[in-house]
N, CA, C and O atoms as a Maestro MAE file, in Angstrom:
{
 s_m_m2io_version
 :::
 2.0.0
}

f_m_ct {
 s_m_title
 :::
 protein
 m_atom[256] {
  # First column is atom index #
  i_m_mmod_type
  r_m_x_coord
  r_m_y_coord
  r_m_z_coord
  i_m_residue_number
  s_m_chain_name
  s_m_pdb_residue_name
  s_m_pdb_atom_name
  i_m_atomic_number
  :::
  1 25 -4.649 -12.465 3.927 1 A "MET " " N  " 7
  2 3 -4.697 -12.497 2.482 1 A "MET " " CA " 6
  3 2 -3.264 -12.543 1.962 1 A "MET " " C  " 6
  4 15 -2.429 -11.728 2.355 1 A "MET " " O  " 8
  5 25 -2.987 -13.482 1.090 2 A "SER " " N  " 7
  6 3 -1.642 -13.631 0.544 2 A "SER " " CA " 6
  7 2 -1.369 -12.550 -0.510 2 A "SER " " C  " 6
  8 15 -2.276 -11.854 -0.965 2 A "SER " " O  " 8
  9 25 -0.115 -12.439 -0.873 3 A "VAL " " N  " 7
  10 3 0.277 -11.463 -1.888 3 A "VAL " " CA " 6
  11 2 -0.415 -11.775 -3.211 3 A "VAL " " C  " 6
  12 15 -0.903 -10.870 -3.887 3 A "VAL " " O  " 8
  13 25 -0.458 -13.038 -3.574 4 A "LEU " " N  " 7
  14 3 -1.111 -13.428 -4.820 4 A "LEU " " CA " 6
  15 2 -2.589 -13.063 -4.798 4 A "LEU " " C  " 6
  16 15 -3.117 -12.570 -5.794 4 A "LEU " " O  " 8
  17 25 -3.258 -13.295 -3.684 5 A "GLU " " N  " 7
  18 3 -4.672 -12.942 -3.557 5 A "GLU " " CA " 6
  19 2 -4.873 -11.437 -3.662 5 A "GLU " " C  " 6
  20 15 -5.836 -10.978 -4.277 5 A "GLU " " O  " 8
  21 25 -3.967 -10.670 -3.066 6 A "MET " " N  " 7
  22 3 -4.068 -9.211 -3.155 6 A "MET " " CA " 6
  23 2 -3.844 -8.735 -4.587 6 A "MET " " C  " 6
  24 15 -4.524 -7.820 -5.050 6 A "MET " " O  " 8
  25 25 -2.899 -9.349 -5.287 7 A "GLN " " N  " 7
  26 3 -2.656 -8.982 -6.677 7 A "GLN " " CA " 6
  27 2 -3.891 -9.250 -7.526 7 A "GLN " " C  " 6
  28 15 -4.286 -8.413 -8.337 7 A "GLN " " O  " 8
  29 25 -4.498 -10.410 -7.339 8 A "LEU " " N  " 7
  30 3 -5.695 -10.749 -8.102 8 A "LEU " " CA " 6
  31 2 -6.853 -9.813 -7.770 8 A "LEU " " C  " 6
  32 15 -7.601 -9.414 -8.663 8 A "LEU " " O  " 8
  33 25 -7.007 -9.458 -6.496 9 A "ALA " " N  " 7
  34 3 -8.063 -8.524 -6.094 9 A "ALA " " CA " 6
  35 2 -7.830 -7.151 -6.722 9 A "ALA " " C  " 6
  36 15 -8.775 -6.507 -7.176 9 A "ALA " " O  " 8
  37 25 -6.569 -6.702 -6.749 10 A "ALA " " N  " 7
  38 3 -6.241 -5.406 -7.348 10 A "ALA " " CA " 6
  39 2 -6.542 -5.419 -8.844 10 A "ALA " " C  " 6
  40 15 -7.108 -4.464 -9.376 10 A "ALA " " O  " 8
  41 25 -6.164 -6.496 -9.515 11 A "ILE " " N  " 7
  42 3 -6.429 -6.600 -10.950 11 A "ILE " " CA " 6
  43 2 -7.929 -6.591 -11.217 11 A "ILE " " C  " 6
  44 15 -8.394 -5.945 -12.155 11 A "ILE " " O  " 8
  45 25 -8.676 -7.304 -10.395 12 A "LYS " " N  " 7
  46 3 -10.130 -7.357 -10.555 12 A "LYS " " CA " 6
  47 2 -10.737 -5.959 -10.429 12 A "LYS " " C  " 6
  48 15 -11.603 -5.581 -11.218 12 A "LYS " " O  " 8
  49 25 -10.281 -5.190 -9.431 13 A "GLU " " N  " 7
  50 3 -10.811 -3.838 -9.230 13 A "GLU " " CA " 6
  51 2 -10.392 -2.905 -10.365 13 A "GLU " " C  " 6
  52 15 -11.176 -2.058 -10.793 13 A "GLU " " O  " 8
  53 25 -9.180 -3.054 -10.845 14 A "ILE " " N  " 7
  54 3 -8.697 -2.201 -11.939 14 A "ILE " " CA " 6
  55 2 -9.496 -2.464 -13.215 14 A "ILE " " C  " 6
  56 15 -9.795 -1.532 -13.961 14 A "ILE " " O  " 8
  57 25 -9.841 -3.726 -13.470 15 A "THR " " N  " 7
  58 3 -10.595 -4.033 -14.684 15 A "THR " " CA " 6
  59 2 -12.002 -3.455 -14.651 15 A "THR " " C  " 6
  60 15 -12.636 -3.316 -15.697 15 A "THR " " O  " 8
  61 25 -12.497 -3.118 -13.469 16 A "LYS " " N  " 7
  62 3 -13.818 -2.496 -13.353 16 A "LYS " " CA " 6
  63 2 -13.794 -1.011 -13.724 16 A "LYS " " C  " 6
  64 15 -14.827 -0.439 -14.071 16 A "LYS " " O  " 8
  65 25 -12.620 -0.394 -13.650 17 A "LEU " " N  " 7
  66 3 -12.502 1.035 -13.918 17 A "LEU " " CA " 6
  67 2 -12.686 1.327 -15.401 17 A "LEU " " C  " 6
  68 15 -12.123 0.645 -16.258 17 A "LEU " " O  " 8
  69 25 -13.474 2.337 -15.686 18 A "GLU " " N  " 7
  70 3 -13.676 2.746 -17.077 18 A "GLU " " CA " 6
  71 2 -13.234 4.182 -17.319 18 A "GLU " " C  " 6
  72 15 -13.129 4.615 -18.466 18 A "GLU " " O  " 8
  73 25 -12.977 4.916 -16.253 19 A "ASP " " N  " 7
  74 3 -12.559 6.306 -16.360 19 A "ASP " " CA " 6
  75 2 -11.073 6.372 -16.724 19 A "ASP " " C  " 6
  76 15 -10.220 5.869 -15.993 19 A "ASP " " O  " 8
  77 25 -10.784 6.994 -17.851 20 A "GLU " " N  " 7
  78 3 -9.410 7.074 -18.335 20 A "GLU " " CA " 6
  79 2 -8.496 7.794 -17.348 20 A "GLU " " C  " 6
  80 15 -7.355 7.380 -17.145 20 A "GLU " " O  " 8
  81 25 -8.989 8.863 -16.734 21 A "ASN " " N  " 7
  82 3 -8.171 9.603 -15.764 21 A "ASN " " CA " 6
  83 2 -7.860 8.761 -14.539 21 A "ASN " " C  " 6
  84 15 -6.747 8.814 -14.016 21 A "ASN " " O  " 8
  85 25 -8.830 7.984 -14.077 22 A "ALA " " N  " 7
  86 3 -8.604 7.116 -12.918 22 A "ALA " " CA " 6
  87 2 -7.557 6.061 -13.244 22 A "ALA " " C  " 6
  88 15 -6.667 5.791 -12.438 22 A "ALA " " O  " 8
  89 25 -7.666 5.468 -14.420 23 A "LEU " " N  " 7
  90 3 -6.685 4.460 -14.829 23 A "LEU " " CA " 6
  91 2 -5.295 5.057 -14.966 23 A "LEU " " C  " 6
  92 15 -4.304 4.439 -14.575 23 A "LEU " " O  " 8
  93 25 -5.224 6.255 -15.521 24 A "ARG " " N  " 7
  94 3 -3.928 6.932 -15.659 24 A "ARG " " CA " 6
  95 2 -3.325 7.190 -14.273 24 A "ARG " " C  " 6
  96 15 -2.124 7.014 -14.071 24 A "ARG " " O  " 8
  97 25 -4.164 7.607 -13.329 25 A "GLU " " N  " 7
  98 3 -3.693 7.862 -11.966 25 A "GLU " " CA " 6
  99 2 -3.173 6.579 -11.310 25 A "GLU " " C  " 6
  100 15 -2.148 6.599 -10.629 25 A "GLU " " O  " 8
  101 25 -3.875 5.479 -11.515 26 A "VAL " " N  " 7
  102 3 -3.438 4.192 -10.968 26 A "VAL " " CA " 6
  103 2 -2.091 3.807 -11.569 26 A "VAL " " C  " 6
  104 15 -1.181 3.399 -10.847 26 A "VAL " " O  " 8
  105 25 -1.963 3.934 -12.873 27 A "LEU " " N  " 7
  106 3 -0.706 3.593 -13.536 27 A "LEU " " CA " 6
  107 2 0.453 4.464 -13.045 27 A "LEU " " C  " 6
  108 15 1.556 3.966 -12.817 27 A "LEU " " O  " 8
  109 25 0.202 5.753 -12.885 28 A "GLU " " N  " 7
  110 3 1.239 6.657 -12.387 28 A "GLU " " CA " 6
  111 2 1.646 6.276 -10.969 28 A "GLU " " C  " 6
  112 15 2.828 6.290 -10.625 28 A "GLU " " O  " 8
  113 25 0.658 5.937 -10.158 29 A "HIS " " N  " 7
  114 3 0.950 5.546 -8.772 29 A "HIS " " CA " 6
  115 2 1.772 4.251 -8.738 29 A "HIS " " C  " 6
  116 15 2.731 4.139 -7.974 29 A "HIS " " O  " 8
  117 25 1.396 3.289 -9.560 30 A "LEU " " N  " 7
  118 3 2.150 2.037 -9.620 30 A "LEU " " CA " 6
  119 2 3.573 2.269 -10.102 30 A "LEU " " C  " 6
  120 15 4.510 1.664 -9.581 30 A "LEU " " O  " 8
  121 25 3.743 3.130 -11.083 31 A "ALA " " N  " 7
  122 3 5.084 3.443 -11.579 31 A "ALA " " CA " 6
  123 2 5.913 4.119 -10.493 31 A "ALA " " C  " 6
  124 15 7.101 3.836 -10.342 31 A "ALA " " O  " 8
  125 25 5.279 5.013 -9.738 32 A "LYS " " N  " 7
  126 3 5.971 5.709 -8.651 32 A "LYS " " CA " 6
  127 2 6.412 4.722 -7.578 32 A "LYS " " C  " 6
  128 15 7.546 4.776 -7.104 32 A "LYS " " O  " 8
  129 25 5.510 3.819 -7.198 33 A "ILE " " N  " 7
  130 3 5.843 2.817 -6.185 33 A "ILE " " CA " 6
  131 2 6.969 1.923 -6.686 33 A "ILE " " C  " 6
  132 15 7.908 1.627 -5.946 33 A "ILE " " O  " 8
  133 25 6.879 1.499 -7.918 34 A "SER " " N  " 7
  134 3 7.876 0.607 -8.502 34 A "SER " " CA " 6
  135 2 9.249 1.261 -8.530 34 A "SER " " C  " 6
  136 15 10.246 0.615 -8.207 34 A "SER " " O  " 8
  137 25 9.316 2.528 -8.909 35 A "SER " " N  " 7
  138 3 10.615 3.200 -8.985 35 A "SER " " CA " 6
  139 2 11.206 3.411 -7.598 35 A "SER " " C  " 6
  140 15 12.424 3.348 -7.429 35 A "SER " " O  " 8
  141 25 10.362 3.660 -6.608 36 A "LYS " " N  " 7
  142 3 10.855 3.814 -5.231 36 A "LYS " " CA " 6
  143 2 11.403 2.496 -4.707 36 A "LYS " " C  " 6
  144 15 12.420 2.480 -4.015 36 A "LYS " " O  " 8
  145 25 10.736 1.385 -5.031 37 A "GLU " " N  " 7
  146 3 11.184 0.074 -4.568 37 A "GLU " " CA " 6
  147 2 12.531 -0.286 -5.178 37 A "GLU " " C  " 6
  148 15 13.348 -0.944 -4.533 37 A "GLU " " O  " 8
  149 25 12.767 0.134 -6.401 38 A "GLU " " N  " 7
  150 3 14.028 -0.159 -7.066 38 A "GLU " " CA " 6
  151 2 15.162 0.665 -6.474 38 A "GLU " " C  " 6
  152 15 16.312 0.226 -6.473 38 A "GLU " " O  " 8
  153 25 14.849 1.855 -5.968 39 A "GLN " " N  " 7
  154 3 15.885 2.753 -5.487 39 A "GLN " " CA " 6
  155 2 16.397 2.368 -4.100 39 A "GLN " " C  " 6
  156 15 17.605 2.319 -3.871 39 A "GLN " " O  " 8
  157 25 15.478 2.097 -3.181 40 A "LYS " " N  " 7
  158 3 15.905 1.787 -1.826 40 A "LYS " " CA " 6
  159 2 14.788 1.041 -1.102 40 A "LYS " " C  " 6
  160 15 13.612 1.210 -1.426 40 A "LYS " " O  " 8
  161 25 15.152 0.228 -0.134 41 A "PRO " " N  " 7
  162 3 14.133 -0.472 0.642 41 A "PRO " " CA " 6
  163 2 13.415 0.486 1.602 41 A "PRO " " C  " 6
  164 15 13.978 1.498 2.019 41 A "PRO " " O  " 8
  165 25 12.191 0.160 1.936 42 A "LEU " " N  " 7
  166 3 11.440 0.987 2.876 42 A "LEU " " CA " 6
  167 2 11.990 0.807 4.281 42 A "LEU " " C  " 6
  168 15 12.267 -0.313 4.710 42 A "LEU " " O  " 8
  169 25 12.145 1.900 4.983 43 A "ASN " " N  " 7
  170 3 12.605 1.860 6.363 43 A "ASN " " CA " 6
  171 2 11.456 2.354 7.242 43 A "ASN " " C  " 6
  172 15 11.369 3.542 7.554 43 A "ASN " " O  " 8
  173 25 10.596 1.450 7.630 44 A "LEU " " N  " 7
  174 3 9.420 1.826 8.400 44 A "LEU " " CA " 6
  175 2 9.727 2.063 9.875 44 A "LEU " " C  " 6
  176 15 8.918 2.664 10.581 44 A "LEU " " O  " 8
  177 25 10.871 1.606 10.346 45 A "SER " " N  " 7
  178 3 11.197 1.779 11.757 45 A "SER " " CA " 6
  179 2 11.316 3.252 12.134 45 A "SER " " C  " 6
  180 15 11.136 3.606 13.299 45 A "SER " " O  " 8
  181 25 11.616 4.109 11.173 46 A "GLN " " N  " 7
  182 3 11.735 5.533 11.473 46 A "GLN " " CA " 6
  183 2 10.388 6.150 11.846 46 A "GLN " " C  " 6
  184 15 10.345 7.218 12.456 46 A "GLN " " O  " 8
  185 25 9.298 5.490 11.485 47 A "HIS " " N  " 7
  186 3 7.962 5.997 11.775 47 A "HIS " " CA " 6
  187 2 7.344 5.350 13.009 47 A "HIS " " C  " 6
  188 15 6.202 5.647 13.359 47 A "HIS " " O  " 8
  189 25 8.080 4.479 13.661 48 A "TYR " " N  " 7
  190 3 7.526 3.692 14.768 48 A "TYR " " CA " 6
  191 2 6.953 4.561 15.885 48 A "TYR " " C  " 6
  192 15 5.823 4.332 16.318 48 A "TYR " " O  " 8
  193 25 7.696 5.537 16.352 49 A "ASN " " N  " 7
  194 3 7.234 6.356 17.478 49 A "ASN " " CA " 6
  195 2 5.960 7.130 17.151 49 A "ASN " " C  " 6
  196 15 5.057 7.225 17.983 49 A "ASN " " O  " 8
  197 25 5.888 7.673 15.959 50 A "LYS " " N  " 7
  198 3 4.690 8.414 15.553 50 A "LYS " " CA " 6
  199 2 3.476 7.487 15.481 50 A "LYS " " C  " 6
  200 15 2.393 7.834 15.952 50 A "LYS " " O  " 8
  201 25 3.663 6.313 14.893 51 A "VAL " " N  " 7
  202 3 2.573 5.343 14.801 51 A "VAL " " CA " 6
  203 2 2.172 4.881 16.194 51 A "VAL " " C  " 6
  204 15 0.988 4.732 16.493 51 A "VAL " " O  " 8
  205 25 3.151 4.660 17.028 52 A "LYS " " N  " 7
  206 3 2.877 4.199 18.395 52 A "LYS " " CA " 6
  207 2 2.053 5.236 19.152 52 A "LYS " " C  " 6
  208 15 1.138 4.875 19.893 52 A "LYS " " O  " 8
  209 25 2.363 6.510 18.977 53 A "GLU " " N  " 7
  210 3 1.613 7.571 19.643 53 A "GLU " " CA " 6
  211 2 0.168 7.624 19.154 53 A "GLU " " C  " 6
  212 15 -0.757 7.762 19.954 53 A "GLU " " O  " 8
  213 25 -0.022 7.515 17.853 54 A "GLN " " N  " 7
  214 3 -1.356 7.643 17.280 54 A "GLN " " CA " 6
  215 2 -2.203 6.396 17.466 54 A "GLN " " C  " 6
  216 15 -3.401 6.486 17.732 54 A "GLN " " O  " 8
  217 25 -1.583 5.241 17.327 55 A "TYR " " N  " 7
  218 3 -2.348 3.998 17.293 55 A "TYR " " CA " 6
  219 2 -1.896 2.995 18.351 55 A "TYR " " C  " 6
  220 15 -2.070 1.789 18.174 55 A "TYR " " O  " 8
  221 25 -1.326 3.476 19.431 56 A "GLY " " N  " 7
  222 3 -0.803 2.588 20.462 56 A "GLY " " CA " 6
  223 2 -1.821 1.609 20.989 56 A "GLY " " C  " 6
  224 15 -1.528 0.421 21.126 56 A "GLY " " O  " 8
  225 25 -3.037 2.098 21.293 57 A "ASN " " N  " 7
  226 3 -4.067 1.213 21.839 57 A "ASN " " CA " 6
  227 2 -4.492 0.170 20.829 57 A "ASN " " C  " 6
  228 15 -4.702 -0.989 21.184 57 A "ASN " " O  " 8
  229 25 -4.620 0.566 19.580 58 A "VAL " " N  " 7
  230 3 -5.020 -0.369 18.537 58 A "VAL " " CA " 6
  231 2 -3.942 -1.428 18.340 58 A "VAL " " C  " 6
  232 15 -4.246 -2.615 18.222 58 A "VAL " " O  " 8
  233 25 -2.691 -1.001 18.306 59 A "LEU " " N  " 7
  234 3 -1.592 -1.947 18.139 59 A "LEU " " CA " 6
  235 2 -1.525 -2.922 19.312 59 A "LEU " " C  " 6
  236 15 -1.248 -4.107 19.127 59 A "LEU " " O  " 8
  237 25 -1.778 -2.424 20.506 60 A "GLN " " N  " 7
  238 3 -1.764 -3.289 21.674 60 A "GLN " " CA " 6
  239 2 -2.876 -4.339 21.596 60 A "GLN " " C  " 6
  240 15 -2.655 -5.504 21.924 60 A "GLN " " O  " 8
  241 25 -4.061 -3.929 21.164 61 A "LYS " " N  " 7
  242 3 -5.173 -4.876 21.023 61 A "LYS " " CA " 6
  243 2 -4.877 -5.898 19.933 61 A "LYS " " C  " 6
  244 15 -5.205 -7.075 20.088 61 A "LYS " " O  " 8
  245 25 -4.266 -5.469 18.839 62 A "LEU " " N  " 7
  246 3 -3.910 -6.404 17.769 62 A "LEU " " CA " 6
  247 2 -2.872 -7.415 18.225 62 A "LEU " " C  " 6
  248 15 -2.899 -8.574 17.810 62 A "LEU " " O  " 8
  249 25 -1.963 -6.976 19.072 63 A "ALA " " N  " 7
  250 3 -0.922 -7.860 19.567 63 A "ALA " " CA " 6
  251 2 -1.488 -8.951 20.476 63 A "ALA " " C  " 6
  252 15 -0.922 -10.038 20.595 63 A "ALA " " O  " 8
  253 25 -2.599 -8.642 21.103 64 A "GLN " " N  " 7
  254 3 -3.213 -9.627 22.008 64 A "GLN " " CA " 6
  255 2 -3.977 -10.584 21.167 64 A "GLN " " C  " 6
  256 15 -4.589 -11.515 21.692 64 A "GLN " " O  " 8
  :::
 }
 m_bond[255] {
  # First column is bond index #
  i_m_from
  i_m_to
  i_m_order
  :::
  1 1 2 1
  2 2 3 1
  3 3 4 2
  4 3 5 1
  5 5 6 1
  6 6 7 1
  7 7 8 2
  8 7 9 1
  9 9 10 1
  10 10 11 1
  11 11 12 2
  12 11 13 1
  13 13 14 1
  14 14 15 1
  15 15 16 2
  16 15 17 1
  17 17 18 1
  18 18 19 1
  19 19 20 2
  20 19 21 1
  21 21 22 1
  22 22 23 1
  23 23 24 2
  24 23 25 1
  25 25 26 1
  26 26 27 1
  27 27 28 2
  28 27 29 1
  29 29 30 1
  30 30 31 1
  31 31 32 2
  32 31 33 1
  33 33 34 1
  34 34 35 1
  35 35 36 2
  36 35 37 1
  37 37 38 1
  38 38 39 1
  39 39 40 2
  40 39 41 1
  41 41 42 1
  42 42 43 1
  43 43 44 2
  44 43 45 1
  45 45 46 1
  46 46 47 1
  47 47 48 2
  48 47 49 1
  49 49 50 1
  50 50 51 1
  51 51 52 2
  52 51 53 1
  53 53 54 1
  54 54 55 1
  55 55 56 2
  56 55 57 1
  57 57 58 1
  58 58 59 1
  59 59 60 2
  60 59 61 1
  61 61 62 1
  62 62 63 1
  63 63 64 2
  64 63 65 1
  65 65 66 1
  66 66 67 1
  67 67 68 2
  68 67 69 1
  69 69 70 1
  70 70 71 1
  71 71 72 2
  72 71 73 1
  73 73 74 1
  74 74 75 1
  75 75 76 2
  76 75 77 1
  77 77 78 1
  78 78 79 1
  79 79 80 2
  80 79 81 1
  81 81 82 1
  82 82 83 1
  83 83 84 2
  84 83 85 1
  85 85 86 1
  86 86 87 1
  87 87 88 2
  88 87 89 1
  89 89 90 1
  90 90 91 1
  91 91 92 2
  92 91 93 1
  93 93 94 1
  94 94 95 1
  95 95 96 2
  96 95 97 1
  97 97 98 1
  98 98 99 1
  99 99 100 2
  100 99 101 1
  101 101 102 1
  102 102 103 1
  103 103 104 2
  104 103 105 1
  105 105 106 1
  106 106 107 1
  107 107 108 2
  108 107 109 1
  109 109 110 1
  110 110 111 1
  111 111 112 2
  112 111 113 1
  113 113 114 1
  114 114 115 1
  115 115 116 2
  116 115 117 1
  117 117 118 1
  118 118 119 1
  119 119 120 2
  120 119 121 1
  121 121 122 1
  122 122 123 1
  123 123 124 2
  124 123 125 1
  125 125 126 1
  126 126 127 1
  127 127 128 2
  128 127 129 1
  129 129 130 1
  130 130 131 1
  131 131 132 2
  132 131 133 1
  133 133 134 1
  134 134 135 1
  135 135 136 2
  136 135 137 1
  137 137 138 1
  138 138 139 1
  139 139 140 2
  140 139 141 1
  141 141 142 1
  142 142 143 1
  143 143 144 2
  144 143 145 1
  145 145 146 1
  146 146 147 1
  147 147 148 2
  148 147 149 1
  149 149 150 1
  150 150 151 1
  151 151 152 2
  152 151 153 1
  153 153 154 1
  154 154 155 1
  155 155 156 2
  156 155 157 1
  157 157 158 1
  158 158 159 1
  159 159 160 2
  160 159 161 1
  161 161 162 1
  162 162 163 1
  163 163 164 2
  164 163 165 1
  165 165 166 1
  166 166 167 1
  167 167 168 2
  168 167 169 1
  169 169 170 1
  170 170 171 1
  171 171 172 2
  172 171 173 1
  173 173 174 1
  174 174 175 1
  175 175 176 2
  176 175 177 1
  177 177 178 1
  178 178 179 1
  179 179 180 2
  180 179 181 1
  181 181 182 1
  182 182 183 1
  183 183 184 2
  184 183 185 1
  185 185 186 1
  186 186 187 1
  187 187 188 2
  188 187 189 1
  189 189 190 1
  190 190 191 1
  191 191 192 2
  192 191 193 1
  193 193 194 1
  194 194 195 1
  195 195 196 2
  196 195 197 1
  197 197 198 1
  198 198 199 1
  199 199 200 2
  200 199 201 1
  201 201 202 1
  202 202 203 1
  203 203 204 2
  204 203 205 1
  205 205 206 1
  206 206 207 1
  207 207 208 2
  208 207 209 1
  209 209 210 1
  210 210 211 1
  211 211 212 2
  212 211 213 1
  213 213 214 1
  214 214 215 1
  215 215 216 2
  216 215 217 1
  217 217 218 1
  218 218 219 1
  219 219 220 2
  220 219 221 1
  221 221 222 1
  222 222 223 1
  223 223 224 2
  224 223 225 1
  225 225 226 1
  226 226 227 1
  227 227 228 2
  228 227 229 1
  229 229 230 1
  230 230 231 1
  231 231 232 2
  232 231 233 1
  233 233 234 1
  234 234 235 1
  235 235 236 2
  236 235 237 1
  237 237 238 1
  238 238 239 1
  239 239 240 2
  240 239 241 1
  241 241 242 1
  242 242 243 1
  243 243 244 2
  244 243 245 1
  245 245 246 1
  246 246 247 1
  247 247 248 2
  248 247 249 1
  249 249 250 1
  250 250 251 1
  251 251 252 2
  252 251 253 1
  253 253 254 1
  254 254 255 1
  255 255 256 2
  :::
 }
}
């Protein structure tokens, strides 16, 4: 799924929400993600060993 497709899917799901608290939570989460992205890039390599321990078999199957 491309980024554009994911954006459209997210918008579609958000438009279904009618609960004000849920929408507020989504907006707060998006603002939090946006501010983190502006501050520094994600460094996922620091989590590699932990992910490898937990999901090593799954990652190996995906690689095949």
